[in-house]
N, C-alpha and C positions, 0 to 999 in steps of 0.2 A: 280425438284429443285436440283441444283448441288452445295451444300455448306454444310459444317458442322464445328462446332467449335471443334477443337481437344480436346479430353477428357483430355489430359495432362494439359490443361489450368485450369481445375476445378478438383482438387484432389478429390478422392473418399471420403476421410475423410477431412472435411474442417478444416484443422489444421492451425497452426500459420503461418501467412504471406501469406496465399492464396490470399487475396484481392490485396495486392501489386503486387504479381506475375501476377495475372490476368490482372490488369490494364496495367502493363508494356508490357506484351506480346500482348495484344489486340491493344495497342497504336502502336506497332511496325509492325502490320499487316494491310493490307487493305483487309478485308474479304468481299467477294461479293457472291451473289447467282444469278442463272439464272432461270427465270420463264417466259415461253413462249418467249424465245429469248430476254428477257429484264433483264439487270443487275441492281440490286438495292444495293446500299451500305448499309451495316449494320449500323443502326443509333445509336445515343447515347442512344436513348430510349431502344433499345435492350440490350445494355451494362448494363444499370441500372437495367433492369429486370433480367438479368443474375446475377448481383451482389446481388440483393434482394433475389433471389432464394437460394443463398448459404451463406447468411449473418450469422455472428456468432449468436449462440443461446443465450437465456437469462439465467442468473444464477438464479436458483430457490431454495428457502429454502426448504429443505426436513424435517429436524427436528431442534429443538432449545430447549435449557434449560437454566434457570437462577439459580444462587445461590448467596447469599449475603456474603459479607466479614464478618469477626468476629465482626466488629463494625457497620455493616450496611451501611457504607459510599460508598462502591464500589460493583457493581454487575458484576459477571463473567458470560458472555453469550457465550455459546458454540453452534455454528451453523454448520450444515452439509448442503452443497449446491451441486447442480448438474447443469450442463449446458445442456439445451435442445438441442436435435439433435446430441449430441456427447456423448462420454463416460467419459468426464471430470468431476472430482469431486474435491471439496475443503472443507477444514474445517477452520473456523475462530473462534478464541478465542479473546473476547473483555473484557477489564477491563473498565466498564462504570461508570462514576461518575459525580457529579455536582461540578462546580467550586465555588459554594457557600460554600462547606464544605471541598473541597480538593484542593491541588495545586501540582505542579510538583517539583521534586528535581533531579538535575543531580549529579551523584555520580562518582567520579574519581576512577579508578581501576588500579592504577599504579602497585600494587603488584600482579595483576593477580588472584585475589580471585574468586571463583565461585559465580555466580549471587545469588544463594539462600542464601549464607552466608552474602553477602552485603545487600540484601533486609532485612534480619532479624536484622543485625547490625544497620541499619539506620532507623528502625521502619517503613518500607514501608508497605503499604497495598497491593500494586500490582506494577508490573514494567516490563520493557522490556530492551533489550540491547540498546545501544545508537548509536553513530555516527561512521564514518569511522576513521581508523588509518593506519599509514604507516608501512612498514616492521620493523622499529625500535621501534614500539609500541607507537609512538607519535600521539596524536590526530590530525585529519585533520578538519579544519573549525572551526567556532566560537564555543566556550564553555563558558558558564557563570555558575559558581558554587557559591552558597550563595552570589550572587551579585557581584562576582569578575570575570573579564575576564581572563580565563586561557589559551585560544587559540584564535587567531584572525580570523575575517571573511575572507573567501577566495572566489575566483571566479572559477567556473568550470562548465562543462556541467551537471554533476550530482548534484552539490551543488547548488540547486535552491531554497531552502527554509530554514526557521528558525522556530523551535518550541520554544516558549517562554512562561514563566509563571510569572505573577505578581499577581494582584488581580483577573485576569482572565487568560485564556489560549488562546494563539493565534498561528496561523500558518501563517507566513509572506512569501511573495516572498522576495528574498534577497534584491531587490531594495526598498522594502517597509520598511525594518527593520532599526531601529536606536537604538544605545546603549543609546541614551538620554531618552528612555522609562524606563531605569533602571530596567530591569527584574531581579528577584532573581535567575532565572534559564533559560538557553537557550542552544540550540544545533543546529548546522547547518548540514543539510543533504539533501537528495533528491534521486530521482526526485519527483516533485509534482505528485500526483496520481489523486486527485479530486479537482476541483475548481468550485465554483458557483454550487455545487451539480451535476456537470457533469464530466465524466471521461476525463482526459487529453489525447489529441490525440498524436499519434506519439511515444508512449512508446514501448519499446522492446517487441516483441511478439513471440520469438522463444525459449528462454531459461527459463525453469521452475526452481524454487528454493524456499526454505523457505524464508518467508518475515516477517518483523516487520514494524509497522507504527504507526503514531499518527493521530488522527482525531478530528475535532471539528464539532459540530452540531448546530442546532438553539438553541436560549436561552443560558442556562448556561451549556450545556452538552458537554462532551468531552470523549475521549477514547484512550487507548493504546491497540494495538492489534498485533496478530500473525496470519499468514495464512500458511497453508501447501503448498506444491509445486505448484506454479503458475507462470506464466509470469507476468511481470509488467503490461502489457496491460490487462490481465485478472483480476489482482487484482484491477486495477482502475475500471473496469466494475462491479466487485463484490461490491466494496465499494460505488459506485454511486447508487446502488440499495438499497432498504429498508432492513435493518438488524433488523427485529422486529420493534420496535417503534423508532429506532435511525436512523435519516436521516442525512447523512454526508454532510456538506457544503464544507469542505476542508480536504484533507488528504495528508500526507507527508511520503514518504518511508524513513525508517532508514536502518542501515547496515544489509543486509540480508545474505542468504546462511548459512554457518556454524556458523556465529556469532549470528543468530537469537535465541532469548530466551524469555520466558514468565513465569511470576510468579504471583501467587495470593494467599493471605492468607485467608483461610476459617475460621477456628476457632482455638484458642490456637496456637500451633505450626504446625497444619495441613495445608499443602499448596498444591495447584495444580501447577505443574511445568513442563515446557518444557525446559530442560536445553540447554545451548549453547554447540556446538560441539568443540569449540576452545576457548581459552582465549580471552576476549574482553577488550577494554580499558575503557569503561564507560557504565553506565546504566542510564535509566530514570525511576524514581520511583514516585508513587502516595503516598502522605502523607497527614495527616489531617491538616487543617488550625488551 
C-alpha cells in the first residue's frame, strides 16, 4: 500500500483549530493509495473516521462545591473541569439563583469605581462585569438601567444578544428583542455561546482568555458566571454540558479578558471576589426582588 496521510495534517496535540485545518488540507488534496495495482480514492467515510479519532474531548467535572449567600437567595458554585484526552483545565464560578426571588440590575460605572465597591453600594448579592465600551469609556450596545434606555441597540458581529430582566430573566437574539417588553434592566453583548442547550458553532477556537457570561436554564433558574482562561468555543462546550444540576438552555458572552470580574457576598461583608484587571464601564448584579 503506497499512501499515507501526512502527520502534519493531524497535530500531536489536538489543539484549537485542528479540525478546520484538517478539512481544508484534505479537501485540497486527492489522496490515493495503490493496492495490487488498483488505485482507490480515499472516501468521505475515511475522512469522518479520521475526524472522529481526533475529535475534541469532553469537559468533565472533577470537583465541585456550593456555598449559600448571606441571605440564602444565591448559590455560589465553584467547579473544576478537565478536558478528556488533553491537558486543558478550566474553572467555572457560577452565581445561581431563582428568578422568583431575584432579578438583575445593570449598574453604570462612569466614575470607574472597583466592582467590589459598587456591588456593596448597590446591595447586590452577586455580580459580574457588563458589556463592551469604546476607548473613550462610552458604553457600546443597548443598556437599560432602572427602566431607562441609556445606550441604544447596535448591530455587529459580536453584538448578537441581549440579557434582559423584568419579572423573569431572558437572553434574546438581537432580532428577538423589543423595548416594548419594557425590561427594568438590559445589556447587549455577545457572542451567543449556547442556544437550545447546544454549543453555538463557529466560535473562535484559538485565543484563550478570562470570560464572563450570563445563562438561563429550565424553569426559573438563571446564573451569572466567570470562567478561567478558555477559548469561546471551549466555553460554549463547557456550558452546554451539565454543571451539577444546572442545565443551560441559553448563554451569552459578556466583556471578557481583563474586564472579567466576579463577586459573591457570602455573609456579612465577607465576599468571594475575582477582581477586574482594568476599569470597566458597567456591571450586572443580582438583587433581591
